[in-house]
MIKE-771910 format. One record per residue: x, y, z of N, C-alpha, C in turn; residue in one letter. Coordinates in pm, whole numbers, padded with zeros to 5 digits, always signed. Layout:
# residues N
XYZXYZXYZa ...
This chain:
# residues 183
+00094-00105-00016-00012+00023+00008+00072+00123-00011x +00231+00111+00049+00270+00262+00065+00359+00238-00038x +00394+00162-00117+00432+00160-00248+00358+00252-00347x +00216+00172-00356+00106+00305-00416+00095+00425-00425x +00094+00448-00247+00059+00560-00228+00233+00655-00283x +00326+00584-00263+00447+00670-00301+00460+00711-00422x +00397+00582-00522+00441+00599-00679+00374+00677-00747x +00198+00680-00648+00148+00813-00680+00139+00934-00667x +00232+00954-00530+00246+01057-00518+00428+01170-00598x +00475+01028-00657+00584+01079-00751+00553+01085-00870x +00422+01074-00918+00358+01083-01004+00261+01219-00996x +00220+01249-00912+00193+01332-00908+00232+01470-00910x +00327+01495-00843+00444+01586-00835+00496+01575-01003x +00542+01443-01012+00620+01494-01157+00522+01594-01253x +00378+01513-01280+00295+01567-01375+00289+01727-01315x +00254+01721-01159+00275+01952-01180+00355+02034-01234x +00486+01899-01150+00633+02020-01250+00613+02008-01403x +00603+01895-01476+00532+01918-01618+00485+02008-01659x +00332+02043-01571+00265+02165-01621+00337+02276-01565x +00393+02303-01483+00439+02466-01494+00550+02496-01536x +00662+02383-01606+00798+02413-01668+00712+02358-01773x +00610+02458-01900+00584+02407-02036+00618+02499-02106x +00705+02531-02240+00801+02626-02253+00667+02728-02284x +00748+02854-02266+00648+02932-02341+00700+02936-02490x +00592+03063-02574+00628+03136-02661+00616+03282-02664x +00689+03321-02789+00713+03489-02729+00652+03504-02841x +00525+03648-02769+00462+03691-02868+00473+03832-02944x +00450+03875-03041+00528+03960-03130+00463+04065-03053x +00556+04186-03074+00568+04308-02997+00416+04363-03142x +00334+04406-03013+00175+04526-03036+00195+04605-03111x +00106+04632-03270+00109+04773-03362+00039+04838-03273x +00109+04981-03292+00015+05085-03240+00010+05152-03367x -00084+05285-03320-00116+05330-03488-00035+05455-03532x -00070+05532-03622+00020+05570-03711+00072+05726-03600x +00178+05742-03652+00239+05862-03560+00215+06023-03648x +00186+06013-03778+00143+06148-03859+00027+06062-03966x -00015+06139-04014-00122+06132-04120-00086+06084-04264x -00107+05994-04361-00081+05986-04442-00095+06104-04524x +00041+06176-04626+00053+06266-04732-00085+06223-04823x -00078+06188-04843-00195+06127-04957-00363+06175-04931x -00378+06155-04753-00550+06230-04715-00520+06381-04667x -00373+06422-04657-00328+06577-04601-00435+06676-04660x -00465+06790-04680-00550+06870-04664-00692+06928-04712x -00733+06994-04727-00861+07058-04732-00969+06947-04784x -01095+06855-04783-01193+06838-04835-01298+06831-04793x -01429+06913-04880-01538+06961-04884-01633+06806-04926x -01717+06856-04829-01867+06768-04867-01975+06855-04836x -02065+06817-04978-02221+06893-04954-02282+06825-04925x -02416+06844-04815-02541+06777-04774-02617+06872-04711x -02735+06799-04745-02852+06888-04709-02904+06750-04583x -02935+06878-04461-03003+06822-04309-03030+06902-04294x -03189+06957-04282-03268+07102-04253-03167+07225-04280x -03145+07194-04427-03102+07304-04565-02942+07227-04581x -02931+07342-04680-02802+07249-04772-02684+07330-04699x -02559+07239-04689-02395+07356-04611-02312+07260-04649x -02162+07301-04674-02072+07262-04666-02019+07176-04564x -01970+07111-04556-01875+07002-04462-01711+07020-04502x -01659+07044-04393-01514+06990-04433-01438+06984-04353x -01302+06923-04395-01241+06799-04322-01072+06900-04349x -01055+06936-04262-00912+06970-04283-00793+06854-04216x -00666+06816-04289-00660+06705-04236-00500+06759-04262x -00386+06795-04143-00258+06809-04146-00167+06687-04103x -00036+06720-04060+00048+06626-04018-00023+06516-03862x -00055+06649-03813-00092+06592-03637-00245+06639-03570x -00335+06694-03748-00483+06791-03660-00554+06749-03772x -00668+06705-03706-00779+06700-03816-00885+06778-03704x -00892+06881-03830-01006+06961-03813-01167+06968-03912x -01257+06973-03842-01402+06930-03892-01419+07034-03876x -01526+07091-03977-01625+07192-03979-01758+07143-04047x -01848+07260-03953-02023+07229-04016-02059+07054-04050x -02031+07000-03912-02094+06865-03879-02189+06806-03780x -02253+06710-03826-02366+06650-03726-02377+06642-03632x -02318+06639-03478-02352+06538-03366-02415+06399-03383x -02392+06338-03322-02491+06207-03272-02641+06251-03230x -02623+06396-03172-02790+06424-03103-02817+06516-03224x -02849+06543-03379-02831+06591-03497-02834+06757-03509x -02745+06757-03413-02757+06913-03371-02628+06966-03493x -02620+07070-03525-02464+07105-03641-02379+07186-03511x -02302+07124-03593-02195+07168-03497-02071+07232-03537x -02011+07365-03509-01930+07465-03650-01800+07383-03658x -01702+07318-03547-01589+07309-03539-01523+07224-03454x -01473+07113-03472-01433+06999-03399-01222+07015-03446x -01148+07007-03330-01021+06979-03390-00965+06879-03275x -00927+06823-03333-00831+06653-03311-00716+06651-03329x -00624+06607-03191-00483+06616-03216-00450+06496-03214x -00322+06440-03366-00295+06256-03341-00219+06212-03269x -00286+06088-03229-00176+06037-03084-00180+05905-03119x -00084+05818-03064-00068+05722-03069-00110+05622-02986x -00136+05510-03014-00256+05392-02904-00216+05276-02975x -00242+05161-02869-00193+05043-02916-00370+04984-02900x -00454+05071-02822-00592+04985-02888-00669+05085-02930x -00698+05076-03078-00780+05251-03118-00906+05208-03123x -00953+05067-03064-01107+05071-03016-01135+05117-02881x -01005+05197-02794-01047+05250-02717-01123+05370-02684x -01242+05402-02822-01250+05514-02779-01357+05607-02705x -01445+05503-02601-01539+05533-02509-01507+05640-02414x -01346+05693-02398-01301+05778-02319-01384+05954-02312x -01439+05943-02239-01475+06078-02231-01470+06166-02124x -01493+06320-02189-01360+06416-02090-01266+06392-02070x -01211+06423-02000-01065+06451-01985-00997+06493-02092x -00856+06483-02126-00786+06514-02195-00805+06461-02343x -00883+06282-02341-00880+06265-02461-01001+06276-02547x -01073+06364-02484-01190+06411-02557-01111+06502-02706x -01063+06490-02711-00984+06612-02853-00845+06527-02916x -00853+06396-02843-00772+06283-02937-00809+06219-03046x -00723+06161-03113-00776+06093-03249-00649+06029-03310x -00717+05883-03327-00585+05826-03383-00626+05762-03536x -00513+05765-03583-00538+05663-03663-00455+05538-03747x -00495+05435-03860-00460+05348-03815-00444+05287-04004x -00324+05236-04048-00345+05151-04171-00434+05035-04160x -00476+05028-04264-00579+04908-04238-00582+04845-04429x -00650+04751-04446-00625+04682-04570-00668+04741-04643x -00612+04709-04779-00675+04811-04913-00587+04925-04937x -00502+05008-04829-00433+05104-04853-00568+05226-04814x -00633+05231-04706-00677+05237-04638-00658+05285-04482x -00696+05423-04477-00652+05474-04335-00783+05505-04230x -00767+05437-04130-00892+05412-04053-00887+05519-03939x -00979+05603-03917-00908+05750-03832-01074+05720-03710x -01003+05763-03638-01125+05722-03492-01072+05838-03415x -01209+05920-03362-01204+06027-03294-01233+05994-03208x -01142+06058-03046-01238+06005-02941-01314+06130-02853x -01382+06012-02741-01473+06100-02710-01595+06001-02645x -01680+06038-02603-01794+05967-02591-01912+05989-02735x -01951+05950-02799-02059+05958-02960-01969+06049-03018x -01877+06044-03060-01738+06110-03137-01807+06076-03261x -01854+06179-03396-01911+06157-03490-01786+06231-03572x -01698+06304-03557-01706+06397-03586-01512+06320-03695x -01553+06278-03817-01443+06288-03863-01405+06170-03878x -01427+06072-03816-01426+05912-03814-01489+05842-03910x -01393+05743-03977-01438+05727-04066-01307+05596-04122x -01312+05482-04280-01176+05426-04304-01192+05530-04469x -01071+05611-04418-01049+05669-04579-00948+05621-04668x -00936+05617-04818-00859+05612-04889-00872+05724-05031x -00782+05800-05087-00821+05867-05204-00829+05819-05367x -00943+05806-05363-00947+05766-05513-00941+05858-05650x -00973+05867-05788-00984+05975-05899-01152+05946-05940x -01208+06042-05936-01329+06068-06052-01296+06164-06183x -01354+06201-06256-01358+06244-06393-01475+06373-06324x -01405+06474-06370-01464+06597-06299-01410+06691-06426x -01537+06758-06524-01537+06842-06638-01340+06846-06689x -01356+06677-06750-01236+06579-06875-01116+06572-06748x -01083+06623-06643-00999+06590-06552-01010+06524-06483x -00931+06394-06413-00892+06350-06243-00891+06418-06170x -00972+06384-06074-00945+06447-05985-00952+06345-05854x -00889+06413-05718-00859+06350-05621-00983+06294-05512x -01016+06273-05437-01173+06236-05396-01133+06147-05258x -01147+06190-05156-01133+06158-05032-01256+06034-05002x -01236+05899-05041-01376+05810-05055-01385+05770-04926x -01447+05756-04802-01509+05750-04682-01556+05582-04722x -01505+05470-04658-01541+05335-04729-01691+05300-04678x -01781+05241-04681-01873+05197-04641-01867+05048-04484x -01961+05054-04421-01891+05033-04318-02104+04940-04299x -02089+04814-04249-02195+04767-04202-02268+04783-04069x -02336+04857-04078-02406+04826-03896-02442+04762-03805x -02493+04784-03702-02581+04619-03654-02645+04566-03675x -02749+04626-03770-02841+04528-03848-02771+04473-04012x -02634+04485-04006-02600+04369-04122-02618+04472-04244x -02663+04578-04272-02697+04671-04366-02540+04796-04379x -02530+04782-04513-02446+04935-04546-02460+05067-04460x -02389+05075-04426-02402+05252-04371-02326+05317-04456x -02471+05437-04489-02405+05540-04601-02250+05669-04524x -02246+05676-04614-02062+05765-04569-02055+05869-04679x -02004+05952-04601-01964+06072-04685-01851+06054-04741x -01886+06165-04868-01693+06117-04965-01644+06313-04975x -01551+06321-04978-01490+06469-04936-01400+06525-05085x -01437+06615-05125-01395+06654-05294-01292+06757-05274x -01219+06813-05359-01110+06932-05337-01162+07025-05345x -01252+07057-05382-01337+07200-05404-01449+07165-05401x -01520+07335-05306-01687+07282-05325-01717+07251-05445x -01703+07359-05512-01781+07333-05627-01759+07188-05757x -01643+07079-05653-01675+06942-05718-01735+06900-05629x -01759+06914-05450-01857+06796-05394-02003+06855-05395x -02029+07020-05475-02169+07004-05538-02157+06933-05654x -02083+06919-05741-02159+06850-05858-02154+06687-05850x -02065+06679-05774-02071+06538-05759-02186+06468-05638x -02270+06542-05570-02321+06555-05487-02480+06634-05485x -02527+06708-05615-02620+06764-05633-02729+06806-05513x -02782+06697-05493-02884+06688-05383-02840+06685-05203x -02730+06736-05228-02679+06680-05091-02715+06516-05009x -02708+06413-05062-02766+06285-04998-02635+06254-04926x -02642+06128-04874-02483+06033-04870-02467+05964-04920x -02361+05901-05000-02308+05849-05077-02384+05648-05021x -02406+05607-05114-02428+05457-05084-02352+05356-05154x 
């Protein structure tokens, strides 16, 4: 009986030691967001929209700042201006920080297909967030740049409408004469 008990004790001890000394694998370093906005999306961009009247919305992107003018907030109130400063972060999805120093933060991350995902921080932030890429359209016989906002699926699985931005107000009105969001 003591031999069985001793054998059981040795087996349990060795098993526990084997579990404790399992080799660990190194994990890759976590990626952070961009330190500057890509040069391809920098500049001032315009969108023509109808929401209780027609108006132009603009988005100015510099190396480290994003300024949005005449945008609608989450409560459907027209806001005059919001400026966000680009910050690097390891978790771009941590956007629900409200108040304090993060309310005017923004982050940018390179994602698949040459897009740049911009996230504006703060509770209910709607100002400038989106997944953007510069594409070309023909305007009066010439190729012009368009800041294309990728469509995303909402919680019901249907495509959400998105704003597209143009280099001039005339282009914005030409491509969107009725002020509707793009499908």
